ZAMARGU-4260 file (C-alpha; in steps of 0.2 Angstrom, whole numbers, plus 5000, padded with zeros to 4 digits):
<rodrens>
0) 5187/5134/5252 | 5175/5133/5237 | 5190/5133/5225 | 5199/5119/5234 | 5183/5109/5234
5) 5180/5112/5215 | 5198/5108/5211 | 5197/5092/5221 | 5181/5087/5212 | 5189/5090/5195
10) 5204/5080/5200 | 5194/5066/5206 | 5184/5066/5190 | 5200/5068/5179 | 5208/5053/5188
15) 5192/5042/5185 | 5192/5046/5167 | 5211/5042/5166 | 5209/5025/5174 | 5195/5021/5162
20) 5205/5026/5147 | 5223/5020/5150 | 5226/5002/5143 | 5225/4989/5157 | 5240/4979/5151
25) 5252/4994/5153 | 5245/4998/5171 | 5246/4980/5176 | 5264/4978/5170 | 5269/4994/5179
30) 5261/4989/5196 | 5268/4971/5195 | 5285/4978/5192 | 5284/4990/5206 | 5278/4976/5218
35) 5292/4964/5212 | 5305/4978/5213 | 5301/4980/5231 | 5303/4961/5235 | 5319/4959/5225
40) 5327/4973/5234 | 5329/4962/5249 | 5343/4953/5241 | 5360/4959/5238 | 5366/4951/5221
45) 5384/4958/5221 | 5395/4967/5234 | 5412/4973/5231 | 5423/4987/5238 | 5417/4999/5225
50) 5400/4992/5219 | 5385/4984/5226 | 5369/4978/5217 | 5352/4973/5224 | 5339/4962/5215
55) 5328/4976/5210 | 5339/4980/5196 | 5332/4965/5187 | 5315/4973/5184 | 5315/4991/5188
60) 5318/4995/5169 | 5301/4989/5166 | 5293/5002/5178 | 5302/5016/5169 | 5298/5010/5152
65) 5279/5010/5157 | 5281/5027/5164 | 5289/5034/5148 | 5275/5026/5137 | 5262/5034/5148
70) 5270/5051/5149 | 5272/5051/5130 | 5254/5048/5126 | 5244/5055/5141 | 5257/5067/5149
75) 5267/5068/5165 | 5252/5072/5176 | 5244/5056/5171 | 5260/5046/5173 | 5263/5054/5190
80) 5245/5048/5195 | 5248/5031/5190 | 5265/5031/5199 | 5256/5035/5215 | 5243/5022/5212
85) 5256/5009/5209 | 5265/5014/5226 | 5248/5013/5235 | 5245/4996/5228 | 5263/4991/5233
90) 5260/4997/5251 | 5243/4987/5252 | 5252/4972/5245 | 5266/4973/5258 | 5253/4975/5271
95) 5244/4959/5266 | 5261/4950/5265 | 5265/4956/5282 | 5249/4950/5289 | 5251/4933/5281
100) 5269/4931/5288 | 5264/4934/5306 | 5249/4922/5306 | 5256/4906/5315 | 5255/4890/5306
105) 5259/4872/5312 | 5258/4864/5295 | 5277/4867/5291 | 5292/4878/5294 | 5288/4894/5286
110) 5302/4904/5293 | 5310/4908/5276 | 5293/4913/5269 | 5289/4924/5283 | 5307/4932/5282
115) 5304/4936/5264 | 5286/4941/5263 | 5286/4949/5280 | 5297/4962/5273 | 5307/4975/5281
120) 5299/4992/5285 | 5314/5003/5281 | 5316/4994/5264 | 5298/4998/5261 | 5301/5016/5266
125) 5316/5018/5256 | 5309/5010/5240 | 5293/5021/5242 | 5302/5037/5244 | 5315/5033/5230
130) 5302/5027/5218 | 5290/5042/5220 | 5304/5055/5219 | 5312/5047/5204 | 5296/5044/5195
135) 5290/5062/5196 | 5308/5068/5190 | 5308/5055/5176 | 5290/5060/5170 | 5293/5079/5171
140) 5310/5077/5162 | 5303/5066/5149 | 5290/5078/5145 | 5302/5093/5145 | 5314/5084/5133
145) 5299/5080/5121 | 5294/5098/5120 | 5312/5103/5114 | 5308/5093/5098 | 5296/5105/5090
150) 5298/5100/5072 | 5294/5082/5075 | 5289/5078/5093 | 5281/5061/5088 | 5296/5055/5079
155) 5308/5041/5084 | 5322/5052/5088 | 5311/5062/5100 | 5304/5047/5108 | 5322/5039/5110
160) 5329/5055/5118 | 5315/5057/5130 | 5316/5039/5135 | 5335/5037/5136 | 5339/5053/5145
165) 5324/5053/5158 | 5327/5034/5161 | 5345/5036/5165 | 5343/5051/5177 | 5327/5043/5185
170) 5335/5026/5187 | 5351/5034/5195 | 5341/5044/5207 | 5330/5029/5211 | 5344/5018/5215
175) 5355/5031/5224 | 5341/5037/5235 | 5335/5019/5240 | 5353/5014/5243 | 5357/5029/5254
180) 5341/5027/5264 | 5342/5008/5267 | 5360/5003/5266 | 5368/5018/5273 | 5355/5025/5285
185) 5346/5010/5292 | 5356/4994/5288 | 5370/4997/5300 | 5358/4999/5314 | 5346/4984/5311
190) 5357/4972/5301 | 5371/4970/5314 | 5383/4982/5305 | 5380/4977/5287 | 5381/4992/5276
195) 5386/5000/5260 | 5397/5014/5258 | 5392/5030/5249 | 5404/5025/5235 | 5395/5008/5233
200) 5378/5017/5233 | 5384/5029/5220 | 5392/5015/5209 | 5376/5004/5212 | 5366/5019/5206
205) 5377/5022/5191 | 5379/5004/5186 | 5361/5001/5188 | 5356/5016/5178 | 5368/5010/5164
210) 5361/4992/5164 | 5343/4998/5164 | 5347/5011/5150 | 5353/4996/5140 | 5336/4987/5143
215) 5327/5003/5139 | 5336/5005/5122 | 5333/4986/5118 | 5314/4988/5122 | 5310/5006/5117
220) 5305/5001/5099 | 5291/4991/5107 | 5286/5006/5117 | 5287/5018/5102 | 5276/5007/5091
225) 5264/5005/5105 | 5263/5024/5107 | 5260/5026/5088 | 5247/5013/5089 | 5238/5022/5103
230) 5238/5038/5094 | 5232/5031/5078 | 5218/5022/5087 | 5214/5037/5098 | 5217/5028/5114
235) 5212/5038/5129 | 5204/5052/5118 | 5191/5055/5132 | 5205/5059/5145 | 5215/5070/5133
240) 5200/5080/5127 | 5195/5082/5146 | 5212/5089/5150 | 5212/5101/5135 | 5195/5107/5141
245) 5202/5111/5158 | 5216/5121/5151 | 5205/5132/5140
</rodrens>
């Protein structure tokens, strides 16, 4: 019991230091992208016999790019913690939206507003499970690939391979898990038989992963320069030193 209390105390202290050290802009973009991704997932953009896409594809690449940046500089554990924080803020935001949607108003017809911002519980469930699962896998895979580049772990090639491979796999799992839970599991029950097939889910996941990989490739130079700048300016040195101290 004493060991558990000490571990929890140290984890709380480590998390507090991390939140002080990590640049606010990246955390803000990350959280906003997660919240927007959840809202955009309510709309199906394309549905054919072999493929279907929801609106979340438009911004989910930003979430993974932020995770890759955080993982590269602060490590996978830090990125996992920020991912959990983003998921919690998203849940809180959805709760506030839901409360706003059920408050009656005679000022105007807010049925469209209530429908969108009121949300759907199984979409929130699916997006939360998919996001957290894929985030942890993405962060750990990113870190593992980086360790394979022993000669030049901070080079462009190392960063590119870490980002590209982890993003593609992470995005595929995120899209696939979400689609299976929402459009195969719950949609046929609650949306009058509307559903996606497993093939559509797989193709959505694959197509989404490819599209988001292209976005990652386009914006990864910005992420790489940002990480290099953080290292030069010793951004987050307090957290990194604290983590090293806990290991020793």
